[in-house]
C-alpha beads as a LAMMPS data file, in Angstrom:
LAMMPS data file: protein, C-alpha beads

242 atoms
241 bonds

1 atom types
1 bond types

-500.0 500.0 xlo xhi
-500.0 500.0 ylo yhi
-500.0 500.0 zlo zhi

Masses

1 110.0

Atoms # bond

1 1 1 -213.685 -319.547 67.739
2 1 1 -217.393 -319.025 67.342
3 1 1 -219.651 -321.383 65.486
4 1 1 -223.395 -321.463 65.202
5 1 1 -225.723 -324.337 65.893
6 1 1 -223.437 -327.287 64.921
7 1 1 -221.306 -326.494 67.984
8 1 1 -224.099 -327.561 70.377
9 1 1 -223.924 -331.413 70.174
10 1 1 -220.235 -331.676 71.186
11 1 1 -221.034 -329.750 74.385
12 1 1 -223.480 -332.379 75.601
13 1 1 -220.855 -335.069 76.357
14 1 1 -218.811 -332.454 78.263
15 1 1 -221.833 -331.577 80.380
16 1 1 -222.485 -335.266 80.920
17 1 1 -218.857 -335.829 81.979
18 1 1 -219.128 -332.976 84.470
19 1 1 -222.217 -334.577 85.971
20 1 1 -220.449 -337.936 86.105
21 1 1 -217.431 -336.336 87.767
22 1 1 -219.666 -334.754 90.411
23 1 1 -221.264 -338.109 91.122
24 1 1 -217.969 -339.958 91.441
25 1 1 -216.498 -337.208 93.631
26 1 1 -219.442 -337.616 95.999
27 1 1 -218.924 -341.386 96.036
28 1 1 -215.169 -341.026 96.648
29 1 1 -215.835 -338.613 99.523
30 1 1 -218.083 -341.180 101.185
31 1 1 -215.350 -343.829 100.927
32 1 1 -212.625 -341.475 102.173
33 1 1 -214.742 -340.697 105.240
34 1 1 -215.109 -344.342 106.256
35 1 1 -213.517 -345.458 109.513
36 1 1 -211.150 -346.776 110.658
37 1 1 -209.583 -346.399 107.174
38 1 1 -210.788 -345.810 103.612
39 1 1 -211.367 -349.048 101.666
40 1 1 -208.453 -349.034 99.216
41 1 1 -209.852 -351.711 96.920
42 1 1 -213.225 -350.026 96.558
43 1 1 -211.591 -346.695 95.775
44 1 1 -209.450 -348.269 93.059
45 1 1 -212.433 -350.097 91.559
46 1 1 -214.507 -346.920 91.554
47 1 1 -211.799 -344.986 89.752
48 1 1 -211.185 -347.678 87.135
49 1 1 -214.868 -347.511 86.256
50 1 1 -214.407 -343.862 85.377
51 1 1 -211.824 -343.696 82.567
52 1 1 -208.845 -344.282 84.857
53 1 1 -206.240 -347.001 84.341
54 1 1 -205.630 -349.443 87.177
55 1 1 -201.941 -348.498 87.674
56 1 1 -202.922 -344.830 87.876
57 1 1 -205.768 -345.580 90.278
58 1 1 -203.505 -347.627 92.558
59 1 1 -200.817 -344.931 92.598
60 1 1 -203.249 -342.049 93.223
61 1 1 -205.122 -343.869 95.993
62 1 1 -201.851 -344.855 97.699
63 1 1 -200.701 -341.226 97.613
64 1 1 -203.917 -339.804 99.049
65 1 1 -204.439 -342.443 101.750
66 1 1 -200.818 -342.653 102.930
67 1 1 -200.923 -339.345 104.795
68 1 1 -203.407 -340.554 107.382
69 1 1 -206.410 -338.767 108.778
70 1 1 -206.747 -335.214 109.960
71 1 1 -206.564 -334.831 113.709
72 1 1 -209.963 -335.012 115.400
73 1 1 -210.438 -331.836 117.413
74 1 1 -213.410 -330.158 119.082
75 1 1 -215.076 -328.310 116.228
76 1 1 -217.380 -325.341 115.980
77 1 1 -219.860 -324.800 113.131
78 1 1 -217.311 -323.234 110.755
79 1 1 -214.721 -325.969 111.282
80 1 1 -217.339 -328.716 110.950
81 1 1 -218.418 -327.285 107.617
82 1 1 -214.802 -326.962 106.526
83 1 1 -214.165 -330.621 107.329
84 1 1 -216.899 -331.535 104.856
85 1 1 -215.506 -329.099 102.286
86 1 1 -211.980 -330.474 102.651
87 1 1 -213.266 -334.022 102.231
88 1 1 -214.944 -333.103 98.946
89 1 1 -211.820 -331.231 97.804
90 1 1 -209.737 -334.314 98.615
91 1 1 -212.100 -336.474 96.563
92 1 1 -211.823 -333.995 93.680
93 1 1 -208.053 -334.097 93.966
94 1 1 -207.965 -337.908 93.932
95 1 1 -210.040 -338.092 90.762
96 1 1 -207.954 -335.393 89.050
97 1 1 -204.675 -337.052 90.086
98 1 1 -205.816 -340.435 88.785
99 1 1 -206.765 -338.861 85.460
100 1 1 -203.430 -337.040 85.185
101 1 1 -201.523 -340.233 85.920
102 1 1 -203.617 -342.131 83.366
103 1 1 -202.776 -339.616 80.655
104 1 1 -199.089 -339.736 81.585
105 1 1 -198.611 -343.456 82.168
106 1 1 -201.133 -345.264 80.015
107 1 1 -202.093 -348.807 80.976
108 1 1 -198.679 -350.480 81.378
109 1 1 -196.144 -348.019 82.782
110 1 1 -192.537 -348.784 83.551
111 1 1 -191.278 -348.435 87.113
112 1 1 -189.183 -345.436 86.075
113 1 1 -192.147 -343.703 84.446
114 1 1 -194.317 -344.314 87.502
115 1 1 -191.639 -342.968 89.847
116 1 1 -191.234 -339.794 87.815
117 1 1 -194.980 -339.244 87.455
118 1 1 -195.480 -339.656 91.197
119 1 1 -192.652 -337.250 91.929
120 1 1 -194.507 -334.550 90.005
121 1 1 -197.855 -335.537 91.519
122 1 1 -196.505 -335.209 95.056
123 1 1 -195.903 -331.523 94.372
124 1 1 -199.618 -331.089 93.633
125 1 1 -200.465 -333.177 96.703
126 1 1 -198.368 -330.951 98.969
127 1 1 -200.150 -327.909 97.540
128 1 1 -203.496 -329.579 98.209
129 1 1 -202.544 -330.351 101.822
130 1 1 -201.313 -326.795 102.362
131 1 1 -204.585 -325.374 101.047
132 1 1 -206.592 -327.744 103.248
133 1 1 -204.610 -326.715 106.321
134 1 1 -205.093 -323.040 105.495
135 1 1 -208.866 -323.488 105.129
136 1 1 -209.044 -325.451 108.381
137 1 1 -207.107 -322.788 110.291
138 1 1 -209.289 -320.028 108.866
139 1 1 -212.481 -321.850 109.897
140 1 1 -211.103 -322.483 113.392
141 1 1 -210.314 -318.772 113.708
142 1 1 -213.893 -317.928 112.739
143 1 1 -215.171 -320.253 115.473
144 1 1 -212.851 -318.867 118.141
145 1 1 -213.601 -315.268 117.175
146 1 1 -217.326 -316.018 117.223
147 1 1 -216.969 -317.339 120.779
148 1 1 -215.391 -314.106 122.010
149 1 1 -216.380 -311.214 119.751
150 1 1 -219.511 -312.021 117.747
151 1 1 -222.746 -310.107 117.727
152 1 1 -226.135 -311.710 117.305
153 1 1 -229.238 -311.138 115.243
154 1 1 -232.699 -312.627 115.383
155 1 1 -233.938 -313.921 112.055
156 1 1 -237.736 -313.473 111.972
157 1 1 -237.963 -316.868 110.280
158 1 1 -236.173 -318.539 113.240
159 1 1 -236.896 -316.285 116.227
160 1 1 -235.973 -318.927 118.790
161 1 1 -232.388 -319.293 117.532
162 1 1 -230.340 -316.077 117.319
163 1 1 -227.456 -316.290 114.851
164 1 1 -223.911 -315.161 115.521
165 1 1 -222.450 -312.501 113.234
166 1 1 -218.851 -311.443 112.592
167 1 1 -217.234 -308.658 110.620
168 1 1 -214.838 -308.987 107.693
169 1 1 -211.587 -307.067 107.918
170 1 1 -209.195 -306.824 104.972
171 1 1 -205.745 -305.254 104.862
172 1 1 -206.369 -302.300 102.593
173 1 1 -203.364 -301.517 100.399
174 1 1 -202.260 -301.887 96.788
175 1 1 -202.178 -305.682 97.129
176 1 1 -205.798 -306.046 98.245
177 1 1 -207.877 -307.985 95.728
178 1 1 -211.261 -306.824 94.494
179 1 1 -213.150 -309.535 96.417
180 1 1 -211.403 -308.761 99.697
181 1 1 -211.820 -305.012 99.208
182 1 1 -215.544 -305.458 98.574
183 1 1 -215.957 -307.671 101.679
184 1 1 -214.115 -305.294 104.019
185 1 1 -216.429 -303.542 106.458
186 1 1 -219.302 -305.942 105.894
187 1 1 -220.604 -308.737 108.108
188 1 1 -221.205 -312.451 107.675
189 1 1 -222.899 -315.250 109.582
190 1 1 -220.406 -317.249 111.642
191 1 1 -222.139 -320.541 110.819
192 1 1 -222.435 -319.994 107.055
193 1 1 -219.365 -319.736 104.835
194 1 1 -219.587 -316.766 102.455
195 1 1 -219.475 -317.541 98.742
196 1 1 -215.906 -316.210 98.522
197 1 1 -214.844 -318.396 101.461
198 1 1 -213.913 -317.625 105.056
199 1 1 -211.606 -314.665 105.742
200 1 1 -208.076 -315.786 104.953
201 1 1 -209.060 -318.260 102.212
202 1 1 -210.171 -316.034 99.334
203 1 1 -206.837 -316.495 97.549
204 1 1 -203.398 -317.915 98.263
205 1 1 -202.017 -314.957 100.208
206 1 1 -205.280 -313.697 101.646
207 1 1 -204.695 -311.506 104.718
208 1 1 -208.338 -311.024 105.719
209 1 1 -209.485 -311.853 109.246
210 1 1 -212.768 -312.181 111.130
211 1 1 -213.415 -309.413 113.640
212 1 1 -216.260 -308.177 115.812
213 1 1 -219.237 -307.190 113.659
214 1 1 -219.241 -303.812 112.012
215 1 1 -222.118 -301.395 112.777
216 1 1 -223.844 -302.175 109.501
217 1 1 -226.511 -304.502 108.191
218 1 1 -224.612 -305.125 104.951
219 1 1 -223.540 -308.732 104.331
220 1 1 -220.485 -309.994 102.451
221 1 1 -222.723 -312.078 100.189
222 1 1 -225.042 -309.170 99.529
223 1 1 -228.346 -308.442 101.191
224 1 1 -228.924 -307.163 104.694
225 1 1 -229.077 -308.481 108.227
226 1 1 -232.553 -308.246 109.776
227 1 1 -231.166 -305.615 112.163
228 1 1 -227.841 -304.331 113.437
229 1 1 -225.896 -307.008 115.349
230 1 1 -226.517 -306.774 119.072
231 1 1 -224.611 -308.147 122.016
232 1 1 -225.586 -311.551 123.348
233 1 1 -227.424 -310.186 126.386
234 1 1 -229.283 -307.582 124.344
235 1 1 -230.500 -310.191 121.850
236 1 1 -231.446 -312.668 124.582
237 1 1 -233.426 -310.015 126.416
238 1 1 -235.315 -309.088 123.268
239 1 1 -236.139 -312.721 122.524
240 1 1 -239.183 -313.819 124.608
241 1 1 -238.577 -317.494 123.876
242 1 1 -235.228 -317.553 125.618

Bonds

1 1 1 2
2 1 2 3
3 1 3 4
4 1 4 5
5 1 5 6
6 1 6 7
7 1 7 8
8 1 8 9
9 1 9 10
10 1 10 11
11 1 11 12
12 1 12 13
13 1 13 14
14 1 14 15
15 1 15 16
16 1 16 17
17 1 17 18
18 1 18 19
19 1 19 20
20 1 20 21
21 1 21 22
22 1 22 23
23 1 23 24
24 1 24 25
25 1 25 26
26 1 26 27
27 1 27 28
28 1 28 29
29 1 29 30
30 1 30 31
31 1 31 32
32 1 32 33
33 1 33 34
34 1 34 35
35 1 35 36
36 1 36 37
37 1 37 38
38 1 38 39
39 1 39 40
40 1 40 41
41 1 41 42
42 1 42 43
43 1 43 44
44 1 44 45
45 1 45 46
46 1 46 47
47 1 47 48
48 1 48 49
49 1 49 50
50 1 50 51
51 1 51 52
52 1 52 53
53 1 53 54
54 1 54 55
55 1 55 56
56 1 56 57
57 1 57 58
58 1 58 59
59 1 59 60
60 1 60 61
61 1 61 62
62 1 62 63
63 1 63 64
64 1 64 65
65 1 65 66
66 1 66 67
67 1 67 68
68 1 68 69
69 1 69 70
70 1 70 71
71 1 71 72
72 1 72 73
73 1 73 74
74 1 74 75
75 1 75 76
76 1 76 77
77 1 77 78
78 1 78 79
79 1 79 80
80 1 80 81
81 1 81 82
82 1 82 83
83 1 83 84
84 1 84 85
85 1 85 86
86 1 86 87
87 1 87 88
88 1 88 89
89 1 89 90
90 1 90 91
91 1 91 92
92 1 92 93
93 1 93 94
94 1 94 95
95 1 95 96
96 1 96 97
97 1 97 98
98 1 98 99
99 1 99 100
100 1 100 101
101 1 101 102
102 1 102 103
103 1 103 104
104 1 104 105
105 1 105 106
106 1 106 107
107 1 107 108
108 1 108 109
109 1 109 110
110 1 110 111
111 1 111 112
112 1 112 113
113 1 113 114
114 1 114 115
115 1 115 116
116 1 116 117
117 1 117 118
118 1 118 119
119 1 119 120
120 1 120 121
121 1 121 122
122 1 122 123
123 1 123 124
124 1 124 125
125 1 125 126
126 1 126 127
127 1 127 128
128 1 128 129
129 1 129 130
130 1 130 131
131 1 131 132
132 1 132 133
133 1 133 134
134 1 134 135
135 1 135 136
136 1 136 137
137 1 137 138
138 1 138 139
139 1 139 140
140 1 140 141
141 1 141 142
142 1 142 143
143 1 143 144
144 1 144 145
145 1 145 146
146 1 146 147
147 1 147 148
148 1 148 149
149 1 149 150
150 1 150 151
151 1 151 152
152 1 152 153
153 1 153 154
154 1 154 155
155 1 155 156
156 1 156 157
157 1 157 158
158 1 158 159
159 1 159 160
160 1 160 161
161 1 161 162
162 1 162 163
163 1 163 164
164 1 164 165
165 1 165 166
166 1 166 167
167 1 167 168
168 1 168 169
169 1 169 170
170 1 170 171
171 1 171 172
172 1 172 173
173 1 173 174
174 1 174 175
175 1 175 176
176 1 176 177
177 1 177 178
178 1 178 179
179 1 179 180
180 1 180 181
181 1 181 182
182 1 182 183
183 1 183 184
184 1 184 185
185 1 185 186
186 1 186 187
187 1 187 188
188 1 188 189
189 1 189 190
190 1 190 191
191 1 191 192
192 1 192 193
193 1 193 194
194 1 194 195
195 1 195 196
196 1 196 197
197 1 197 198
198 1 198 199
199 1 199 200
200 1 200 201
201 1 201 202
202 1 202 203
203 1 203 204
204 1 204 205
205 1 205 206
206 1 206 207
207 1 207 208
208 1 208 209
209 1 209 210
210 1 210 211
211 1 211 212
212 1 212 213
213 1 213 214
214 1 214 215
215 1 215 216
216 1 216 217
217 1 217 218
218 1 218 219
219 1 219 220
220 1 220 221
221 1 221 222
222 1 222 223
223 1 223 224
224 1 224 225
225 1 225 226
226 1 226 227
227 1 227 228
228 1 228 229
229 1 229 230
230 1 230 231
231 1 231 232
232 1 232 233
233 1 233 234
234 1 234 235
235 1 235 236
236 1 236 237
237 1 237 238
238 1 238 239
239 1 239 240
240 1 240 241
241 1 241 242
C-alpha cells in the first residue's frame, strides 16, 4: 500500500526502535562476554527496561546462559572476528527470544504456558547454536587454509604488513546460488570477512570453501587487489622493510 506524505511520521518510531535495539544488543553482548559468567540479574534488568516482561526475560536469559561458554581455542584472525560476530548474534537472539516470549506469555503466565512457549523457543535456540557452530567452523577453516595455502599482497597504504589472500571456490551446479556463483574464482583477504560471509556460511547449505588464491586481482567484495597474490617468499623479498 502506497501513501504520500502522511505515511512518514509512523516510520520515525520504527527507526527509533531499531536504534534502541542496536544499543541494547551491544549492551547485552558486553554482559554475555563477562567472565567467569554473565551476570544474570543485570541481563534480566536490561531486558525488562526494553519492553520485555520479567517472566519472559528470566526464561530467555536462563535458556541462553544454560548452555555454557564456547570452548576457548587458539584462534586466528578469522576465528577471532567470528567470535565477536557470534557474540553479537547471541545478543540479538536473546533480545528477540525475550520479545517473542513476552508476546506469547504476557506478564503473568501459567506454568503450562511457560513450558509450552519454552519448548518452541528451544527449537529456535538449537537453530541458533547450529548456525554459530557452522560460522565458527568456516572461520577456523579460513585460518587453517591461510596458514598453508594463502598468497600475499602488499597494500601500498601498509607496505610493512603484507596481507594474506585466499581464493573462493564454489560447487558449480544447478543448486549454486547467485552470491556463491558470483564469488567463485575471486579472492578475498583472509583477515577480513567478505560482506556475504566466509565460504560455507553464505546460506544454510553453502558448499563453498577457501582455497589457494586464484590468479586474478578480482575480489569477492568488488574492487581489485593491488597486484596478483604472490608467495610468501616472493612478497617478503619485494618488501624492503622485512
